[in-house]
N, C-alpha and C positions, 0 to 999 in steps of 0.2 A: 596135153593141155596147151592151148594157145591164147595169147592176149593180143588181139588185133586192135590197135589204138588208132582210130581215124580222127578226122577233124572235129567231130562233135559227138563221138560215141566210142565206147570200148565194147568189142565183141569177144566174149569169153566162150571158147569152143573146146569140145572134147572129141578126140579121135582115137581109134584103135591103133595098135602098132603097125597095122597095114594101111593106115590113113583112111579108114572107113569112118565117115562122119557119124557121130553119136548125137550131139546136141550143140546148139549155139544160143547164147542169151546176150542181147545188146543192152548196154546201159548208156543213156545219153547224158551229156553235160553241156553247159552253156559257156560261150566265149564272152569275154569282156572287151568292148570296143570303145575307143576314145579318139578325139580329133588328132590329126597328124598321122593317120594311118596306123595307129597303135591297136594291136589285137593281142590280148593276153588271156591267160587262164591260171587259176590257182593250181599248182602241181598236185596238191592233195586230192583234187578231183579225179585225177587219173587213178590213184590208189583206191579211192572210194568206189569208183566204178568197177574196178577189178574185184574188190571184196564183194560187192553186191552181185556181180555176175557169177562169182564162184558159189555163193550161197544158192543161187538158182540151179547151177549145174549139179550140186550135191543133192538138192531136193528132187531133181528129175532123173538122175542117173541111178538105175536100179541094178546095174551089173556088179560083179564081184572083183573086177580088175583093179589093180593098184596103179595110181598115177605115177609114172616113171620119169617124165620129162616135161619141161615147160619151154616153149619157143615164143619169142616175142616179135611182132611185126608192127611197125608204126608209120605214121605220117613222117615225111622227111622235113628237115630244116628247123623244126621247132626246137628252141634253144633254152637251156636252163643252167645258169651259173650256180655252182654249189660250193659249200665250204669243205673242209677236209673230212667231215663226217657225212657228206652227201646231202646236207640240208640246203634247200633252195635259198638263195640270197635275194630273190625278187620273183615276181610272177613269171611263168613260162612265156617266152616270146614266141607266139604261134607263127607258123610258116607264112601265113597270110599277111603278117605285119610288114609294113613298108616304111617304118620310121627312119631307116638308115639311108634314105635316098641321097642325102648330101654326101655321105661317106662313099656311096657307090660312085657318084660322079667324080669324087677325088681319086678313087682307085682306078677308075677308067682312064684317067689322064696319065697314070704311071704304069699300067699294065696293058700292053698291046692287045687289041681284040683278037687278032689271029693267034697269038701265043696262048691267051686265056682259053680259047676254044680248043686248041690242040692239046693242052695239058689237062684241062678239066672236062672237056666234052660239053660244056655249057655255052649257050649262044651269046650271052651278054652278062655284064656285071650289073645287077639290079639291087635295089634296096631290100629285097626279100632274102638275099643270100646271107647265111651265117657269117661269112667273111666280113661283110659290111656291118652286120650287127655287132660283131666283136669290136670292130673299130669304133662303132657308135658308143658301146659301153665304156671303152677306154677313154673316149673323149668327153662324153656327156655324163657318165656315171663312174668317175674314177675311183670312188670309194668301193663300189661293187667290184670293179676290176681288181683292185688291190686285195680284196678279201677272197676272191675266187680261187679255189684250189683247182677245179676243173670246169671247163665249159662242156656241158653234156647235151647231146641230142636226146630226144624223148626216149628212144629205146635204151640208151645208155643210162638214163635216170632210173628206169625200172630195173635194169640189170643190176645197178648198184644197190637198190633197195632189196632185191632178192638175194644177192650174193656178197655184197660188201666190196666188190671189185669195180674199179674205174676202167671200164672196157667199152669200146664202140665196135661197130661192124662196118667193114670197108664199103660195101655197096651203099649203105646209108650215107656215108661220108661223101659219096660222089656228087652230091648236089649242094655241097657247102661252099664251093668256090676256093677251098684250100686243100683239095685232095687231088693228087697227081694220078690219073687213071692209067697212064703209060707205065710208070714205075711202081704203082700200087702202094703209095705212101703219101704222107702229108707233103704238101707243096710248100717248102720252106720259103721260097722266094716271095710268094704272095703274102705269107704270114709276116715276113720281115718288112715288106712294103707297108702292110697295115699296122705294123708295130705290135704284133701279137706274139707273146711268149709261147713257143711250141710246147713247153712243159705243162702248160695249162690245158692241154688236150689229152684225152684218155688213150690208152693203148688200143690200136686198131687191129682187129682180127678178122678172119674170114667168116662168111655166112655158114651156119650150121656147125660152128665150133662150140664145144662145151665150155662154159665160163666157170662153172663150179657148182657145188651143191647149194641148195637153198639154206640160208642162215636159220639156225634152230629157232630163234625167236620169231622170225617171219613165218616159218613153217607152222608154228603153233598158232600164230595170229590168223593164218589162212586155212587152218585145219588140213594141212598137207603133210605127207610123210617127210621126214628129215633127209631121206635118201634121194629126193627128187633132184634131177640134174637140170640146170638152167642152160639153155642153148641160144646162141645168136640166131636171129631170124632175118 
């Protein structure tokens, strides 16, 4: 079972163990846009779309196989600050959001362009990067920053919902502006310059790595077996 969360829809798909496609059902959702380059979405919309897509999968799948694993793949850069229970502290900041342009300009003055490209593989520091948005939250929304247990990307948010673990996937982190693609870890220098506490980021693991079994209450909610393994995508 896969949850493919793109910019305005979630595609819930089912495959055999040999990756033969069985069915796919898309569920759309709307973005909220505001002046100043703000683009947001209620994080609950992601979960609602997954639930609705799953209902359609179960209605249309007539085979007898048991669902064994869930993999998640998502849009990059969408950012969700959460508390220690994984509850969102504000709307998800969609990757298209450009509210942090002032912070991007400030960081560009302190991080050399050549070094930034060499370490992250990204061509420039822009307001769309989570690095800049974390700095924005700390400066403009300090109460949110103080309450944040973890800053999650979208896949991380769904992984926590399903397993209760604060985990992220390294390839997804490559477009944040604070991931070192040479040493395969968070780039502490950029985080320090931005004034961001590295402890507020989730554990980074490789693509295709099992995160854990689905939580019993979520399995019941989604009508899935408790034995389902959740895997990074």
